[in-house]
TITIVEX-265845 format. One line per 4 residues: number of its first residue (from 1); for each residue x, z, y negated of N, C-alpha, C, CB. Coordinates in steps of 0.1 Angstrom, whole numbers, plus 5000, padded with zeros to 4 digits. Atoms other than C-alpha are relative to their C-alpha. Glycine has a CB too. Layout:
residues N
NUM) X:Z:Y:X:Z:Y:X:Z:Y:X:Z:Y  ...
***
This chain:
residues 342
1) 5003:5004:4986:5047:2663:6234:5004:5011:5010:5007:4987:5003  4995:4989:4991:5068:2690:6250:4991:5012:5000:5015:5004:4996  5009:4989:5001:5045:2717:6237:4987:4998:5008:4997:5003:4985  5013:5003:4993:5015:2699:6251:5003:5001:5015:4996:4985:4996
5) 4997:4999:4986:5032:2695:6285:5002:5014:5005:5012:4992:5003  4998:4986:4996:5042:2731:6285:4987:5008:5001:5009:5007:4990  5013:4994:5000:5007:2742:6277:4992:4996:5012:4992:4997:4987  5007:5006:4988:4994:2719:6304:5005:5007:5013:5003:4985:5001
9) 4995:4993:4989:5017:2736:6329:4995:5014:5002:5015:5000:4999  5005:4986:4999:5002:2770:6321:4985:5000:5003:5003:5007:4988  5014:5000:4999:4966:2759:6323:4995:4991:5012:4993:4995:4987  5005:5010:4990:4957:2727:6343:5008:5000:5013:5000:4986:4994
13) 4992:5001:4988:4986:2727:6367:4997:5011:5011:5015:5001:4997  5004:4990:4990:4978:2761:6384:4987:4997:5007:5000:5014:4993  5013:5003:4995:4942:2751:6388:5001:4988:5010:4990:4997:4989  4998:5012:4991:4953:2717:6403:5007:5005:5013:5008:4990:4993
17) 4993:4995:4988:4977:2735:6427:4991:5008:5009:5012:5008:4996  5009:4992:4992:4950:2759:6438:4991:4991:5008:4992:5010:4991  5009:5009:4994:4926:2730:6445:5007:4992:5012:4995:4990:4990  4993:5007:4989:4953:2711:6465:5002:5009:5012:5014:4996:4994
21) 4998:4991:4989:4961:2742:6485:4987:5003:5008:5005:5014:4995  5013:4997:4994:4924:2749:6492:4996:4987:5008:4989:5003:4990  5003:5012:4994:4919:2712:6501:5008:4999:5014:5004:4988:4991  4992:5000:4987:4947:2714:6527:4995:5010:5010:5015:5003:4997
25) 5006:4990:4991:4933:2746:6541:4987:4995:5007:4998:5013:4993  5013:5005:4995:4898:2730:6544:5002:4990:5011:4992:4995:4989  4999:5011:4991:4910:2699:6561:5007:5003:5013:5008:4989:4993  4992:4997:4988:4935:2715:6585:4994:5011:5009:5013:5004:4996
29) 5004:4988:4992:4917:2748:6595:4985:5001:5000:5006:5012:4994  5015:4997:5001:4880:2749:6583:4992:4988:5006:4996:5002:4986  5008:5011:4996:4866:2714:6588:5001:4997:5015:5005:4987:4993  5000:5002:4986:4878:2710:6624:4991:5010:5008:5014:5001:5005
33) 5008:4990:4993:4857:2741:6633:4985:5000:4994:5006:5014:4998  5013:5001:5006:4826:2730:6613:4991:4992:5010:5000:4992:4987  5010:5006:4992:4795:2721:6633:4986:5002:4995:5001:5005:5015  5014:5000:5006:4758:2714:6625:5000:4996:4986:4995:5014:5002
37) 5001:5004:5013:4745:2702:6593:5001:5011:4990:4987:4993:4997  4998:4988:5009:4745:2737:6578:5015:5002:4998:4994:5012:5006  4986:4999:5001:4782:2739:6586:5006:4990:4991:5007:4999:5014  4995:5010:5008:4789:2706:6570:4996:5001:4985:4995:4986:5005
41) 5005:4998:5014:4768:2714:6539:5008:5010:4993:4985:5003:5000  4994:4989:5006:4784:2747:6532:5014:5003:5005:4992:5012:5002  4986:4998:4995:4818:2743:6549:5001:5013:5008:5010:5000:4989  4999:4988:4992:4811:2771:6574:5005:4997:5014:4985:5006:5002
45) 4993:5003:4987:4834:2771:6605:4993:5007:5012:5015:5004:4999  5007:4994:4989:4808:2779:6632:5007:4999:5013:4986:4994:5001  4993:5003:4988:4831:2765:6658:4992:4990:5008:5001:5013:5009  5006:5011:4992:4823:2739:6685:4993:5005:5013:5011:4990:5003
49) 5005:4995:4988:4813:2761:6714:4984:5000:5001:5005:5013:5004  5015:4999:5000:4776:2765:6704:4994:4987:5003:4995:5005:4986  5006:5013:4997:4769:2728:6704:5003:4996:5014:5006:4990:4990  4997:5003:4986:4787:2724:6737:4991:5007:5010:5015:5004:5003
53) 5009:4993:4991:4765:2751:6752:4986:4994:5000:4999:5015:4995  5013:5006:5001:4733:2734:6740:5001:4986:5008:4996:4997:4986  4999:5013:4993:4746:2700:6753:4999:5000:5015:5013:4993:4996  5001:4999:4986:4748:2713:6788:4986:4999:5006:5006:5013:5005
57) 5014:5000:4996:4710:2715:6789:4992:4988:4995:4994:5013:4995  5007:5012:5005:4702:2682:6772:5000:4990:5011:5007:4995:4988  5000:5012:4991:4693:2650:6790:5013:4993:4998:4988:4991:4997  4987:5007:5000:4723:2629:6799:4999:4985:4997:5006:5001:5014
61) 5002:5014:5004:4708:2596:6789:4989:4999:4989:4997:4991:5012  5010:5003:5010:4688:2582:6760:4989:4991:5006:5006:4995:4987  5011:5008:4994:4654:2570:6772:4990:4995:4990:4992:5009:5010  5008:5007:5010:4641:2554:6740:5009:4991:4992:4993:5010:4991
65) 4993:5010:5008:4652:2526:6717:5000:5003:4986:4996:4986:5003  5000:4998:5015:4662:2528:6681:5003:4986:4994:5011:5010:4995  4998:5013:5007:4659:2497:6659:5006:5003:4986:4987:4992:4999  4993:4998:5013:4681:2494:6628:4998:4989:4990:5015:5002:5003
69) 5003:5012:5009:4669:2461:6613:4985:4997:5000:5008:4988:5005  5014:5004:5002:4635:2452:6599:4996:4988:5008:4997:4998:4985  5003:5012:4992:4638:2419:6617:4996:5003:5014:5013:4991:5000  5003:4996:4987:4635:2437:6650:4985:5003:5002:5008:5012:5005
73) 5014:4996:4999:4599:2447:6642:4992:4988:5004:4995:5006:4987  5008:5013:4997:4588:2410:6646:4997:4998:5015:5007:4988:4994  5002:5002:4986:4593:2411:6683:4997:5013:5008:5013:4994:5006  5003:4986:4994:4582:2447:6689:4988:5000:5009:4998:5010:4988
77) 5011:4997:4990:4560:2456:6719:5004:5013:5006:4998:4989:5010  4997:4987:4995:4559:2493:6727:4988:5009:5001:5011:5007:4991  5011:4990:4999:4537:2522:6737:4999:5009:4987:5001:5009:5012  4999:4990:5011:4550:2545:6709:5010:4995:4990:5003:5014:5005
81) 4991:5003:5010:4566:2537:6676:5001:5013:4991:4996:4988:4991  4998:4988:5009:4581:2567:6656:5007:4996:4987:5008:5010:5008  4994:5002:5013:4589:2566:6619:5000:5014:4994:4992:4990:4991  4999:4986:5006:4602:2598:6603:5013:5003:4993:4998:5009:5011
85) 4988:4994:5007:4627:2620:6586:5010:5003:5010:4996:5012:4992  4988:4997:4991:4658:2635:6602:4996:5006:5013:5009:5009:4993  5004:4994:4988:4638:2653:6628:4997:4989:5011:4987:5009:4998  5003:5011:4991:4630:2619:6643:5013:4992:5003:4990:4991:4994
89) 4988:5007:4998:4667:2609:6644:5010:5006:5010:5007:4998:4986  4992:4994:4990:4680:2632:6671:5001:4990:5012:4994:5014:5004  4998:5010:4989:4693:2614:6702:4996:5006:5014:5014:4995:5000  5003:4994:4986:4697:2631:6736:4991:5012:4999:5014:5005:5005
93) 5009:4988:5002:4679:2662:6722:4988:4997:4992:5008:5011:4994  5011:5004:5008:4652:2642:6704:4987:5001:5007:5002:4987:4994  5013:4999:4993:4615:2646:6711:4996:4986:5006:4989:5004:4990  5002:5013:4995:4614:2608:6717:5006:4999:5014:5005:4989:4991
97) 4993:5000:4987:4638:2613:6746:4992:5006:5011:5014:5006:5000  5008:4994:4991:4614:2636:6763:4987:4993:5002:4998:5015:4996  5011:5009:4998:4585:2613:6757:5004:4988:5009:4995:4994:4987  4996:5011:4991:4605:2585:6773:5002:5005:5015:5014:4995:4995
101) 4998:4994:4986:4612:2608:6803:4986:5000:5007:5005:5014:4999  5014:5000:4995:4574:2609:6808:4995:4986:5004:4991:5008:4991  5004:5013:4996:4573:2572:6813:4994:4991:4989:4989:5001:5011  5004:5008:5012:4563:2560:6778:5011:4992:4995:4994:5009:4989
105) 4990:5009:5007:4581:2531:6762:5000:5005:4985:4997:4985:5001  4999:4994:5013:4593:2546:6729:5010:4993:4991:5003:5015:5000  4991:5006:5009:4609:2529:6699:5000:5008:4987:4996:4985:4997  4999:4992:5012:4622:2547:6668:5006:4991:4989:5009:5012:5002
109) 4994:5007:5012:4629:2532:6633:5010:5009:4994:4989:4996:4990  4989:4992:5005:4662:2544:6621:4998:5003:4985:5014:4993:5002  5004:4996:5014:4658:2563:6588:5007:4994:4989:5002:5015:4999  4993:5007:5011:4683:2543:6568:4993:4987:4997:5014:4998:5004
113) 5007:5013:5002:4658:2514:6570:4990:5002:4988:4992:4996:5012  5011:4997:5010:4635:2532:6544:5004:5012:4992:4987:5001:5006  4998:4988:5008:4634:2558:6517:4989:5010:5004:4999:4997:4985  5011:4992:4996:4599:2572:6525:4994:4996:5013:4990:5001:4988
117) 5006:5004:4987:4587:2572:6561:4985:4997:4998:5003:5010:5011  5015:5001:5002:4551:2576:6549:4997:4986:4993:4995:5011:4991  5002:5013:5006:4553:2546:6525:5003:4989:5009:5008:4999:4987  4996:5011:4991:4571:2525:6551:4990:4998:5011:5013:5004:5006
121) 5010:5002:4989:4545:2532:6578:4988:4993:4995:4997:5014:5006  5012:5006:5006:4517:2523:6555:5002:4985:4998:4996:5006:4987  4997:5014:5003:4534:2491:6544:5000:4991:5013:5014:4999:4994  5000:5008:4987:4540:2480:6581:4986:4997:5005:5008:5008:5010
125) 5014:5002:4996:4503:2484:6588:4993:4991:4990:4993:5014:5001  5007:5008:5010:4491:2469:6555:5004:4986:5000:5002:5006:4986  4995:5014:5000:4513:2438:6558:5000:4994:5013:5014:5001:4994  5002:5006:4987:4504:2432:6594:5013:4998:5008:4993:4986:4999
129) 4988:5001:4993:4539:2438:6606:4998:5007:5014:5012:5008:4993  5004:4994:4987:4525:2461:6633:4985:5001:5001:5007:5014:5002  5014:4998:4997:4491:2462:6649:4999:5003:5015:4991:4987:4997  5002:4995:4986:4475:2470:6683:5007:4991:5010:4986:5000:5003
133) 4993:5008:4991:4492:2440:6699:5015:5003:5001:4999:4985:4995  4986:4996:5000:4526:2455:6691:5003:5015:5003:5007:4996:4987  4998:4985:4999:4521:2493:6690:4987:5006:5004:5005:5005:4987  5012:4993:4996:4496:2515:6707:4999:5013:4992:5000:5004:5015
137) 5000:4988:5007:4506:2548:6691:5011:5000:4989:5003:5012:5010  4991:4999:5011:4523:2553:6657:5001:5015:4997:4996:4992:4988  4997:4986:5004:4539:2587:6652:5007:5000:4986:5008:5008:5011  4994:4999:5013:4546:2594:6615:5005:5015:4998:4990:4996:4989
141) 4995:4986:5002:4569:2625:6612:5005:5002:4986:5012:5002:5010  4996:4996:5013:4573:2642:6579:5005:5015:5000:4989:4999:4990  4994:4986:5000:4596:2673:6574:4992:5008:4990:5015:5000:4997  5009:4992:5009:4576:2701:6558:5005:5001:4986:5000:5014:5006
145) 4996:4999:5014:4598:2705:6527:4998:4988:4992:5015:5004:5000  5002:5012:5007:4593:2669:6518:4986:4995:5001:5009:4989:5006  5013:5005:4997:4557:2666:6529:4992:4997:4987:4992:5010:5008  5008:5002:5012:4540:2670:6495:5006:4990:4990:4997:5013:4993
149) 4993:5010:5008:4566:2650:6477:4998:4986:5004:5015:5003:5000  5003:5013:4994:4561:2621:6500:4985:4996:4997:5002:5000:5015  5014:5002:5003:4523:2624:6495:4999:4996:4985:4992:5012:5003  5002:5003:5014:4526:2625:6457:5006:4987:4995:5007:5011:4992
153) 4994:5013:5004:4548:2594:6455:4994:4988:5007:5015:5001:5003  5006:5011:4993:4527:2574:6478:4992:4991:4991:4991:5005:5012  5008:5010:5008:4512:2542:6463:4997:4988:5009:5009:4996:4987  5005:5011:4991:4491:2517:6482:5006:4986:4995:4985:4999:4999
157) 4995:5013:5005:4505:2489:6459:5015:4999:5000:4994:4998:4986  4986:5000:5000:4541:2498:6463:5005:4994:5013:5006:5014:4998  4994:5005:4988:4563:2479:6487:5013:5007:5003:5002:4984:4999  4988:4993:4997:4589:2500:6504:5011:4990:5004:4998:5010:5012
161) 4989:5009:4998:4622:2482:6504:5005:5002:5015:5012:5002:4991  4995:4999:4986:4632:2474:6540:5015:4999:5000:4993:4989:5009  4986:5000:5001:4668:2484:6540:5006:4995:5013:5005:5014:4997  4992:5005:4988:4694:2469:6563:5010:5010:5003:5006:4986:4998
165) 4991:4990:4996:4714:2494:6582:5014:4995:5001:4996:5006:5014  4986:5004:4999:4752:2493:6579:5007:5011:5008:5006:4998:4986  4992:4990:4993:4777:2510:6602:5009:5008:4991:5008:4993:5011  4991:4993:5010:4797:2520:6571:4993:5012:4995:5004:4990:4989
169) 5007:4988:5004:4788:2556:6565:5008:5007:4989:4999:5010:5012  4993:4994:5012:4813:2563:6537:5011:5008:5004:4990:5007:4992  4988:4991:4998:4839:2590:6534:4998:5009:5012:5002:5008:4987  5000:4991:4988:4848:2610:6565:4998:5014:4995:5013:4998:5008
173) 5002:4986:5003:4837:2646:6565:5013:5008:4999:4990:5007:5009  4988:4993:4999:4873:2655:6571:5010:4994:4990:5006:5000:5014  4992:5006:5010:4887:2635:6541:5005:5011:4991:4993:4989:4992  4995:4990:5010:4910:2654:6517:4994:4997:4987:5016:4998:4999
177) 5008:5002:5013:4889:2659:6486:5001:5012:4991:4985:4997:5004  4999:4989:5009:4895:2680:6456:4986:5005:4996:5008:4996:4987  5013:4995:5003:4858:2681:6448:4994:5008:5011:4991:4988:4997  5004:4992:4988:4851:2694:6483:5006:5014:4999:5003:4993:5013
181) 4993:4987:5001:4877:2721:6477:4993:5008:4989:5015:4998:4997  5007:4993:5011:4860:2730:6444:4987:5006:5005:4997:4990:4988  5013:4995:4995:4826:2733:6461:5002:5011:5010:4992:4989:5007  4997:4990:4990:4841:2754:6489:5003:5013:4992:5012:4996:5008
185) 4997:4988:5008:4854:2779:6463:4988:5006:4994:5011:4997:4988  5012:4996:5005:4821:2780:6446:4991:5007:5010:4992:4989:4993  5008:4994:4989:4803:2787:6479:5006:5014:5004:5000:4991:5012  4994:4987:4995:4828:2815:6488:4998:5011:4990:5015:4998:5002
189) 5002:4989:5010:4824:2834:6455:4985:5002:4998:5007:4996:4987  5014:4998:5001:4786:2830:6458:4993:4995:4987:4997:5014:5001  5006:5005:5012:4780:2812:6425:4990:4990:5002:5011:4994:4991  5010:5010:4996:4762:2784:6442:5001:4997:5014:5001:4987:4991
193) 4999:5003:4986:4753:2775:6477:4988:4992:5005:5002:5013:5009  5011:5007:4995:4731:2750:6495:4993:5007:5012:5004:4986:5005  5005:4993:4988:4725:2775:6524:4998:5015:4996:5010:4999:5011  5003:4985:5001:4709:2810:6524:5002:5006:5014:4985:5003:4995
197) 4998:4993:4988:4717:2836:6550:4993:5013:5000:5015:5003:5003  5008:4987:4999:4694:2865:6561:5001:5006:5014:4985:4998:4996  5000:4993:4987:4691:2890:6589:4986:5000:5007:5005:5014:4999  5012:5000:4993:4665:2888:6616:4998:5014:5007:5000:4989:5011
201) 5003:4987:4994:4647:2917:6633:5002:5000:5015:4986:5004:4997  4997:5001:4986:4656:2905:6668:5010:4988:5003:4987:4998:5009  4990:5011:4996:4682:2883:6687:4992:4987:5003:5008:5005:5012  5007:5013:4998:4670:2847:6683:5009:4988:5001:4991:4998:4988
205) 4991:5010:4998:4702:2828:6687:5011:5004:5010:5007:4996:4987  4989:4997:4990:4729:2825:6714:5013:4998:4992:4999:4990:5012  4987:5001:5008:4759:2833:6692:5005:5015:5000:4997:4995:4986  4995:4987:5002:4781:2862:6684:4993:5009:4990:5015:5000:4997
209) 5009:4993:5010:4757:2871:6656:4986:4995:5001:5006:4997:4985  5013:5005:4996:4724:2865:6672:4988:5002:4990:4996:5005:5013  5011:4997:5009:4704:2879:6643:5003:4994:4986:4998:5015:4998  4997:5007:5013:4720:2858:6615:4992:4987:4999:5015:4997:4999
213) 5009:5012:5002:4696:2832:6601:5006:4992:4988:4986:5003:4998  4996:5009:5011:4711:2803:6581:4990:4989:4998:5014:4994:5004  5010:5011:5002:4687:2779:6565:5002:4994:4986:4985:5006:5000  4998:5009:5012:4685:2752:6538:4993:5006:4988:4995:4986:5003
217) 5006:4995:5013:4679:2764:6502:4988:4993:4996:5011:4999:4989  5012:5008:5004:4654:2736:6497:4988:5004:5008:5003:4985:5002  5012:4995:4993:4631:2752:6523:4992:5009:4991:5005:5008:5013  5007:4992:5010:4623:2776:6495:4997:4993:4987:5008:5013:4997
221) 5000:5006:5013:4630:2756:6464:4990:4988:4998:5013:4996:4995  5009:5012:5001:4608:2726:6473:4986:5004:5003:5005:4990:5010  5014:4996:4999:4576:2747:6474:4997:5008:5012:4992:4988:4999  5004:4992:4989:4560:2773:6496:4986:4998:5003:5003:5015:4997
225) 5015:5002:4998:4524:2761:6493:4997:4986:4995:4991:5010:4993  5005:5014:5004:4505:2728:6488:4992:5002:4987:4991:4994:5011  5006:4999:5013:4496:2723:6452:4988:4990:4998:5010:4998:4989  5010:5011:5003:4476:2690:6453:4993:4997:5013:5007:4988:4994
229) 5007:5002:4988:4452:2693:6482:4992:4987:5000:4991:5012:5003  5008:5012:5000:4430:2665:6470:5008:4987:5003:4994:4999:4986  4991:5012:4998:4459:2640:6470:5004:5000:5015:5012:5000:4991  4997:4999:4986:4469:2652:6505:4989:4994:5009:5003:5015:5004
233) 5011:5005:4992:4435:2646:6519:4997:4985:4998:4987:5008:4997  5003:5014:5003:4431:2613:6502:5010:4991:5007:5001:4998:4985  4990:5008:4994:4464:2599:6514:4999:5000:5015:5014:5004:4996  5002:4999:4986:4459:2612:6549:4989:4991:5005:4997:5014:5004
237) 5011:5009:4996:4425:2594:6551:5003:4986:4999:4988:5004:4991  4997:5014:5002:4439:2562:6537:5009:4995:5012:5008:4998:4987  4991:5003:4989:4466:2562:6564:4992:4998:5013:5011:5010:5002  5008:5001:4988:4442:2569:6592:4990:4988:5000:4992:5013:5002
241) 5009:5011:5001:4417:2543:6580:5008:4986:5002:4993:4999:4987  4992:5013:4998:4444:2516:6578:5005:4998:5014:5013:5001:4990  4995:5001:4986:4458:2524:6613:4988:4996:5008:5006:5014:5004  5012:5003:4992:4422:2523:6627:4997:4986:4999:4989:5009:4996
245) 5004:5014:5002:4416:2489:6612:5010:4991:5008:5001:4996:4985  4990:5008:4993:4448:2476:6629:5000:5004:5015:5014:5003:4995  5001:4997:4986:4438:2492:6662:5011:5009:5005:4999:4988:5008  4989:4992:4997:4467:2516:6661:4996:5015:4999:5012:4997:4991
249) 5003:4986:5001:4463:2553:6669:5012:5007:4992:4998:5006:5014  4990:4994:5008:4482:2573:6642:5000:5015:5002:4998:4997:4985  4998:4986:5000:4495:2608:6647:5010:5004:4989:5005:5005:5014  4991:4995:5011:4509:2625:6616:5005:5014:5005:4992:5002:4987
253) 4993:4988:4995:4534:2652:6626:5008:5006:4989:5009:4996:5013  4993:4993:5011:4547:2678:6602:5011:5009:5007:4991:5009:4991  4989:4993:4994:4582:2691:6613:5002:5013:4992:5012:4992:5002  4999:4987:5007:4583:2728:6603:5014:5003:4995:4995:5011:5008
257) 4987:4996:5005:4611:2740:6581:5005:5012:5008:5000:5004:4985  4994:4989:4993:4635:2765:6597:4996:5013:4994:5015:4999:5000  5004:4987:5007:4627:2792:6571:4986:5003:5004:5001:4999:4985  5014:4997:4997:4590:2788:6578:4998:5006:5014:4991:4987:4998
261) 5001:4996:4986:4595:2792:6615:5004:5015:5002:5008:4991:5009  4994:4987:4998:4616:2824:6612:4996:5010:4989:5015:4999:5001  5002:4992:5011:4602:2839:6580:4994:5014:5003:4991:4993:4990  5007:4987:4996:4581:2866:6597:5010:5010:5006:4989:4998:5009
265) 4991:4991:4993:4612:2880:6614:5013:5003:4991:5005:4993:5013  4989:4997:5009:4635:2882:6583:4998:5015:4995:5000:4990:4988  5000:4985:5004:4644:2919:6576:4999:5000:4984:5012:5007:5005  5002:4999:5014:4631:2928:6541:5001:4987:4993:5011:5010:4994
269) 4999:5013:5005:4625:2892:6533:4998:4999:4985:4989:4991:5007  5001:5000:5015:4632:2886:6496:4993:4988:4995:5014:5001:4994  5006:5012:5005:4616:2852:6495:4985:5000:5002:5006:4988:5008  5015:5001:4999:4579:2842:6491:4996:4995:5014:4994:4991:4989
273) 5006:5005:4987:4557:2836:6522:4997:4985:4998:4988:5008:5004  5003:5014:5000:4556:2799:6530:4987:4997:5008:5012:4992:5006  5013:5002:4993:4521:2786:6538:4997:4985:5000:4989:5007:4992  5002:5014:5000:4525:2748:6537:4991:4996:5012:5012:4992:5000
277) 5007:5005:4988:4513:2743:6573:4986:5005:5000:5007:5005:5013  5014:4994:5000:4483:2766:6569:4992:4992:4989:5001:5015:4997  5007:5007:5011:4474:2748:6536:4996:4986:5005:5009:4999:4988  5003:5013:4995:4476:2714:6553:4988:5000:5010:5013:4994:5007
281) 5011:5000:4991:4453:2724:6581:4987:5003:4993:5003:5011:5011  5012:4997:5008:4429:2739:6556:4994:4988:4993:5003:5012:4990  5004:5012:5008:4428:2707:6536:4995:4989:5008:5012:4995:4991  5003:5011:4991:4427:2682:6564:4990:5004:5011:5012:4994:5006
285) 5008:4996:4988:4411:2702:6592:5007:4998:5012:4986:4992:5000  4993:5001:4987:4421:2705:6628:4996:4986:5006:4996:5011:5009  5002:5013:4995:4425:2671:6644:5011:4997:5010:4999:4989:4989  4990:5004:4990:4443:2656:6674:5009:4989:4993:4994:4994:5012
289) 4992:5010:5007:4457:2631:6648:5009:5007:4990:4991:4990:4993  4991:4992:5009:4475:2659:6629:5007:5010:5009:4992:5007:4989  4992:4990:4992:4503:2678:6647:5009:5008:4991:5008:4993:5011  4992:4990:5007:4516:2709:6629:5009:5007:5009:4991:5010:4992
293) 4991:4995:4990:4546:2717:6649:5002:5015:5000:5014:4993:4999  4998:4985:5001:4548:2753:6636:4991:5007:5010:4997:5005:4986  5010:4993:4992:4517:2762:6656:5004:5000:5015:4987:4992:5000  4996:5001:4986:4534:2752:6689:5014:5007:5002:5000:4986:5004
297) 4987:4994:4998:4569:2766:6682:5000:5015:4997:5009:4993:4990  5000:4986:5004:4561:2799:6666:4997:5010:5011:4989:5003:4989  5002:4991:4988:4547:2815:6698:5013:5003:5008:4989:4995:5009  4987:4998:4993:4581:2810:6714:5009:5009:4993:5006:4986:5003
301) 4991:4991:5008:4599:2826:6685:4995:5014:5002:4999:4996:4985  5006:4986:4999:4575:2856:6687:5003:5006:5013:4985:5000:4997  4996:4995:4986:4584:2859:6724:5015:5001:5002:4994:4991:5011  4985:4998:5000:4621:2861:6715:5007:4989:5007:5003:5013:5006
305) 4993:5011:4994:4630:2827:6728:5011:4996:4991:4990:4988:5002  4988:5003:5008:4665:2819:6716:5002:4985:4998:5013:5006:5006  4995:5014:5002:4677:2787:6700:4988:4990:5000:5010:4996:5010  5011:5010:5002:4643:2771:6693:5004:4990:4989:4986:5007:4996
309) 4993:5008:5009:4660:2759:6662:5015:5003:5002:4996:5003:4985  4986:4998:4997:4698:2756:6662:5006:5010:4990:5008:4986:4999  4993:4990:5008:4720:2784:6648:5007:4994:4988:5009:5008:5009  4992:5006:5010:4742:2761:6628:4994:4988:4994:5013:4997:5006
313) 5006:5012:5005:4717:2735:6618:4986:5003:4995:4999:4990:5012  5014:4999:5006:4684:2730:6599:4990:4995:5010:4999:4993:4987  5009:5007:4991:4669:2711:6628:4997:5009:5013:5005:4987:5004  5003:4993:4988:4652:2723:6660:5009:4995:5011:4985:4997:5004
317) 4991:5003:4988:4670:2722:6694:4992:4992:5010:5006:5013:5006  5007:5007:4989:4662:2704:6726:4988:5008:5005:5010:4997:5012  5011:4992:4995:4640:2733:6735:4987:4997:4992:5003:5015:4998  5012:5003:5008:4616:2726:6706:4996:4985:5002:5003:5002:4985
321) 5003:5014:4997:4619:2688:6713:4991:4999:5012:5012:4992:5001  5008:5001:4988:4605:2694:6748:4986:5005:4997:5007:5009:5011  5013:4994:5003:4577:2716:6735:4991:4990:4992:5001:5013:4992  5007:5010:5008:4567:2690:6709:4996:4988:5008:5008:4997:4987
325) 5003:5012:4992:4570:2661:6733:4989:5003:5010:5013:4996:5008  5011:4997:4991:4547:2679:6758:4987:5000:4993:5002:5015:5006  5013:5000:5008:4520:2684:6731:4997:4985:4996:5001:5008:4987  5003:5014:5004:4524:2648:6719:4995:4992:5012:5013:4993:4995
329) 5004:5007:4988:4521:2635:6755:4985:5003:5003:5009:5003:5011  5014:4996:4997:4489:2655:6760:4990:4992:4990:4998:5015:4998  5009:5007:5010:4474:2639:6728:5000:4985:5003:5005:5003:4986  4999:5015:4998:4486:2604:6736:4992:4996:5012:5015:4996:5002
333) 5006:5004:4988:4472:2604:6771:4985:5004:5001:5006:5007:5012  5015:4998:5001:4437:2616:6760:4994:4986:4997:4997:5010:4989  5007:5013:5001:4411:2588:6760:5000:4995:4986:4986:5001:5006  5001:5005:5014:4407:2587:6723:5003:5012:4990:4986:4995:4997
337) 4997:4990:5010:4417:2606:6691:4986:5005:4995:5009:4994:4989  5012:4994:5006:4392:2629:6675:5002:5015:4996:4988:5000:5010  4999:4987:5004:4386:2663:6661:4999:5010:5011:4989:5004:4989  5002:4989:4990:4390:2695:6681:4986:5005:5000:5011:5011:4998
341) 5014:4994:4999:4358:2711:6693:4999:5013:4992:4996:5002:5014  5000:4987:5007:4368:2744:6677:5013:5004:4995:4995:5010:5010
***
């Protein structure tokens, strides 16, 4: 037994002590300076000033409602209902807030109510939960990296479980955790990381490193092109037909990945060119019922507009939300949906 304990003291104990030390360092010095989902994912201490700078230019009130319980849909009456991924869950800086500013009544379904926004939106229409008496415009937002996966998993006969939202969000991001310390060490030595970092050819962020681009690894790993165009067109048509039968105007909005938006400005880009947005338009065609956000944000990037997406985050900033809200408003206020003339 003594020999075993002695051997343990030479092997496991040093590793445990290192993890404890790193855990303390993380909790006391790194985590308090973490900001943005990129910072949280990879334990990068971006600091808090960047977010404070952006907040100065955001709206000071939330001008749309968020429902968190499926029961709330029964009494719903609104101009615009939004169902989507994380790009639809921003608050003061969300595109819904700028639609609300224009006088529209906007309601958002909180994303913890469902697993797939696409499946959930179809179920609400198919089961008569929403129709023209409750909703005029339905905006279905799908993030680019998840777009084809959502399409492939769609099933007309599947019922999306209507989850009930709970305020309990689990472990605090600043909790002392040995596993978090382990991950931090792996990130630092470069063995594994959820975030890639590349250099840009011009200043595109308001930071001390304006040419550093941080983006989510899954922007690349979850596909750079659409593989199953036939299924994409089929599901899109099914959704549009179902919405039309219910008297609801449906706008499918694809929120562009951060990598896709900035890929043309990465110096010596080692990654493949991402063409998902171009593939989607080729497959479906140009339509006022399909909003590819890349088309409206990329011109601002090319003109060296800073912080269209956030430096420390995978999501767009209030600047992009305003741009997208303007385009949505133009489409919503047109007399009827239809194809572009050219």
